[in-house]
C-alpha positions in Angstrom: 0.1 0.0 -0.1 2.9 2.3 0.7 4.6 2.2 -2.6 1.1 2.3 -4.3 0.3 5.7 -2.7 3.9 6.9 -3.4 2.8 6.7 -7.2 -0.9 7.3 -6.9 -0.4 10.5 -5.1 1.0 12.5 -7.8 -0.9 10.6 -10.5 -4.3 11.0 -9.1 -4.3 13.6 -6.3 -1.6 15.8 -7.8 -2.9 15.9 -11.3 -6.7 16.2 -10.4 -6.0 18.9 -7.6 -3.6 21.1 -9.6 -5.7 20.9 -12.8 -9.0 22.0 -10.6 -7.2 24.6 -8.7 -5.5 26.3 -11.9 -8.7 26.1 -13.8 -10.5 29.4 -15.0 -12.9 30.8 -12.6 -11.1 30.0 -9.4 -9.9 33.1 -7.5 -6.0 33.6 -7.1 -5.3 30.2 -8.4 -1.7 30.7 -9.0 0.1 30.4 -5.8 -2.4 27.8 -4.5 -1.9 25.6 -7.3 1.9 25.6 -7.0 1.5 24.8 -3.2 -0.8 21.9 -3.8 1.7 20.5 -6.1 4.5 21.0 -3.5 2.4 19.4 -1.0 1.7 16.1 -3.1 5.6 15.9 -4.3 6.5 16.9 -0.6 4.3 13.9 0.8 5.7 11.2 -1.4 9.2 12.2 -0.7 8.2 12.1 2.9 6.9 8.8 2.5 10.2 7.7 0.8 12.4 9.2 3.4 10.5 7.1 6.1 11.8 3.9 4.3 15.4 4.9 4.6 16.3 3.1 7.5 14.8 -0.2 6.1 16.6 0.4 2.5 20.0 1.4 4.2 19.7 -1.7 6.2 19.6 -3.8 3.0 15.8 -4.4 3.1 13.7 -4.8 0.1 10.1 -3.5 0.0 7.7 -5.2 -2.2 3.9 -5.3 -3.1 2.1 -7.3 -6.1 -1.4 -6.9 -7.0 -3.0 -8.9 -10.0 -4.0 -6.8 -13.0 -4.1 -8.8 -16.3 -2.5 -12.3 -15.1 -3.3 -14.1 -18.3 -0.5 -12.0 -20.2 1.7 -11.7 -16.9 0.9 -8.2 -16.3 0.9 -7.3 -12.5 1.0 -4.2 -10.5 4.3 -5.2 -9.1 6.1 -2.4 -7.0 9.7 -2.9 -5.5 11.7 -0.4 -3.3 15.4 -1.2 -2.9 18.6 0.8 -2.6 18.5 1.7 -6.5 14.9 2.4 -6.9 14.9 4.6 -3.7 17.9 6.8 -4.8 16.0 7.5 -7.9 12.7 7.8 -6.5 14.3 10.3 -3.8 15.9 12.1 -6.7 12.6 12.4 -8.7 10.6 13.7 -5.9 13.1 15.8 -4.3 14.2 17.6 -7.3 10.5 17.9 -8.5 9.6 20.0 -5.2 12.3 22.4 -5.9 11.4 22.5 -9.7 7.6 23.2 -8.7 8.8 26.1 -6.2 10.9 27.4 -9.0 8.1 27.1 -11.5 5.9 29.2 -9.4 8.0 32.4 -9.6 9.1 31.2 -13.3 5.7 31.2 -15.0 4.4 34.6 -16.5 0.8 35.6 -15.7 -0.6 34.5 -18.9 0.7 31.0 -18.6 -1.9 28.4 -17.5 -0.7 27.2 -14.3 -3.4 24.5 -14.1 -2.1 22.7 -17.3 1.4 23.1 -16.3 1.3 21.4 -12.7 -1.1 18.8 -13.6 1.2 17.8 -16.3 4.1 18.0 -14.4 2.5 15.8 -11.7 1.6 13.2 -14.3 5.1 13.3 -15.3 6.2 12.7 -11.9 3.9 10.0 -11.3 5.1 8.3 -14.5 8.8 8.4 -13.5 8.0 7.1 -10.1 6.1 4.1 -11.7 9.2 3.6 -13.8 11.9 3.1 -10.7 9.4 1.3 -8.6 8.2 -0.9 -11.1 9.1 -4.7 -10.6 7.0 -6.0 -14.0 8.3 -5.2 -17.2 4.9 -4.8 -18.8 4.0 -2.3 -16.1 7.2 -0.4 -16.5 6.5 0.0 -20.2 3.2 1.7 -19.2 4.8 4.2 -17.3 7.8 4.3 -19.7 5.3 5.7 -22.6 3.4 7.9 -20.2 6.6 9.7 -19.5 6.9 10.3 -23.3 3.2 11.5 -23.6 3.7 13.8 -20.7 7.1 15.2 -21.7 5.4 15.8 -25.1 2.8 17.9 -23.3 5.6 19.7 -21.2 8.1 20.5 -24.0 5.1 21.9 -26.2 3.8 23.9 -23.3 4.3 27.0 -25.0 2.4 25.9 -28.3 2.2 29.3 -29.7 6.2 28.7 -30.7 7.1 26.9 -33.5 10.3 25.6 -31.9 8.4 24.2 -29.0 6.0 22.3 -31.0 8.9 21.0 -33.3 11.0 19.8 -30.3 7.9 18.2 -28.6 6.9 16.3 -31.7 10.7 15.4 -32.1 11.0 14.1 -28.6 7.6 12.0 -28.7 8.8 10.3 -32.0 12.4 9.4 -30.9 11.3 8.2 -27.4 8.2 6.9 -28.3 9.6 4.9 -31.1 12.2 3.7 -28.7 9.9 2.7 -26.3 8.1 0.3 -29.0 11.1 -1.3 -29.6 11.7 -1.8 -25.9 8.4 -3.6 -25.8 9.5 -6.1 -28.0 12.7 -6.6 -26.1 10.7 -7.1 -22.9 8.3 -9.5 -24.5 11.4 -11.7 -25.7 12.8 -11.5 -22.0 9.5 -12.5 -20.9 9.3 -15.5 -23.2 12.8 -16.6 -22.2 12.6 -16.2 -18.5 9.0 -17.3 -18.3 8.1 -14.3 -16.2 8.1 -10.6 -16.4 9.0 -9.9 -13.0 12.6 -8.4 -12.8 13.1 -9.8 -9.4 12.5 -13.2 -10.5 14.6 -12.7 -13.6 17.8 -12.1 -11.5 18.4 -15.8 -10.8 17.6 -16.6 -14.4 20.1 -14.5 -15.8 22.3 -17.7 -17.2 19.2 -19.0 -18.8 18.5 -15.8 -20.6 22.1 -15.0 -21.8 22.4 -18.7 -23.2 19.1 -18.3 -25.4 19.5 -17.6 -29.0 16.9 -14.6 -28.6 19.3 -12.8 -26.0 21.0 -10.4 -28.6 17.7 -9.4 -30.1 16.2 -8.8 -26.9 19.5 -7.1 -25.6 19.4 -4.8 -28.6 15.9 -3.7 -28.6 15.9 -2.9 -24.8 19.1 -0.7 -25.3 17.3 1.2 -28.1 14.6 2.1 -25.6 17.4 3.1 -23.1 19.3 4.9 -25.9 16.7 7.0 -27.1 15.3 8.1 -23.6 19.0 8.9 -22.3 20.0 10.6 -25.7 22.8 8.4 -26.4 24.4 8.6 -30.0 22.9 8.5 -32.4 19.7 9.1 -30.7 21.0 12.5 -29.0 19.5 14.8 -31.2 16.0 15.4 -29.7 17.5 16.7 -26.3 18.8 20.1 -27.6 15.6 20.5 -29.9 13.5 19.8 -26.5 15.5 22.7 -24.6 12.6 25.0 -26.3 10.4 24.0 -23.4 10.1 26.4 -20.1 13.4 26.3 -18.1 11.6 24.5 -15.3 10.6 21.7 -17.9 14.3 21.6 -19.2 15.7 21.4 -15.8 13.3 18.7 -14.3 12.8 16.4 -17.3 16.3 16.9 -19.5 18.6 17.3 -16.9 17.2 15.7 -13.6 14.8 12.9 -14.5 13.6 11.7 -17.7 16.9 11.3 -19.3 18.1 9.3 -16.4 15.2 6.7 -16.9 17.3 4.9 -19.7 20.4 5.2 -17.3 18.3 3.5 -14.3 16.8 0.6 -16.7 20.3 -0.3 -17.8 21.6 -0.1 -14.2 18.4 -2.2 -13.1 18.6 -4.8 -15.7 22.7 -5.3 -15.5 22.4 -8.3 -13.5 20.0 -9.9 -16.2 21.6 -8.6 -19.4 25.0 -7.7 -18.3 28.4 -9.3 -18.1 28.7 -10.4 -21.8 30.9 -9.3 -24.5 28.0 -8.0 -26.5 26.6 -5.9 -23.5 30.1 -4.5 -23.0 30.7 -3.6 -26.6 27.3 -2.1 -27.0 26.9 -0.1 -23.9 30.3 0.9 -23.2 30.8 1.7 -26.9 27.7 4.0 -27.1 28.4 5.8 -24.0 32.1 6.7 -24.8 31.1 7.8 -28.1 28.4 9.9 -26.9 30.4 11.5 -24.1 33.4 12.4 -26.4 31.1 13.5 -29.3 28.7 15.5 -27.2 31.6 17.1 -25.2 33.2 18.3 -28.4 30.0 19.8 -29.7 29.3 21.8 -26.6 32.7 23.4 -26.8 31.3 25.3 -29.7 27.9 26.4 -28.3 27.3 29.6 -27.4 23.6 29.7 -26.1 23.4 28.5 -22.5 20.7 26.0 -22.8 22.3 24.4 -25.9 25.7 24.1 -24.0 23.8 22.5 -21.1 22.1 20.3 -23.4 25.2 18.7 -24.9 26.9 18.9 -21.6 24.1 16.7 -20.2 24.4 14.4 -23.2 28.0 14.0 -22.5 27.6 13.1 -18.8 24.9 10.8 -19.6 27.3 9.0 -22.0 30.2 8.8 -19.1 27.5 7.2 -16.8 26.2 4.7 -19.6 29.9 3.7 -20.4 30.5 3.0 -16.5 27.7 0.8 -16.6 28.7 -1.1 -19.8 32.3 -1.4 -18.1 30.6 -3.0 -14.9 
C-alpha cells in the first residue's frame, strides 16, 4: 500500500487537484496551485524518506497486485537501494522545480495545465523506478513520453516548442516500442515478466539464442530516452520548453530513465561481451562527441543540453564497463 500511495499521490491527487485549482474561474489560483503540487510531491518524498532505515539496512519492500494475469501483467512495485535513490531524486528535485516554476511562469501561462502535467510526469517516472514488472514498466515508460510531449510543447504558440515536442515524442516513443519487443522476448525466455525473478535466471536468458535481439531492442529504448548517440539530437531541440521543464525532464529525471533501466537490468543482461561492446561503446562515443559539440555552443541551454548528453554518456559507459 505504501509504494502504491507514493505513485498514486501525484498520479491522481496531484494531477486532479492542480488541474482543478488552476482552472479558469477560481480566485487567485496561481500560488495555491503551486503549493498543492508542492504538498503532493513533498508527501511522496516524506514517505520515501521514512523508508530510509529499512533500505539502508539492506531491506527490500515489495507489493504485487494482479492486473491482467493472463499475460503476466501485475502491479508489482519494488523499493530497494537503486529505486529508492532514483525515487528520492524524482520527488526531491521535483519539489524544488515546483517552487521554481511558481515564480518562473508568467501571468498569462496556464498554471493548471503546467502543474497537472508535471504531476503526471512525476508519477510516471516514479512508476518506472518502482516497477518490478516489465509490462507495467513499459506503461509508465510511454506515459513519460506523452507527458513530456505536453510539457515540451507547453508554449504551443512557439514553432520551436512544437517541433521539439514532436521530435521528442517520435524518438522516445519509438524507442519505447522497440523496448516493448525486447521485454516480450525477455518474458518468453525467462517465463516471467517480474524483474526480481529474472535475477536468478540470468544464465538461462543469456544462453538463449534470442538474447542478442532482446538486448538490442531494450538498449534502443534506453538509448533513445537517455539521448545516447545516434539518438541524441532530440534533447537540444526539447530545450525550447520552459526552463523548469528543461531542468526537471532533460537534466534531472527523464533522461535518467534509460540510465536507471540499464542499471536495473545489468544483473540480467550484463556481463557479456555484447553488452560491454554496445553499452560501453555507445557511452564513450556519446561522451566524447557531445563534449566536443558543447565547446562550440554559445547559447546557454544548448551548451547545457550537450554537456548533459556527455555526462549521460559517461554514466552509460561506466555501466557498460561494470
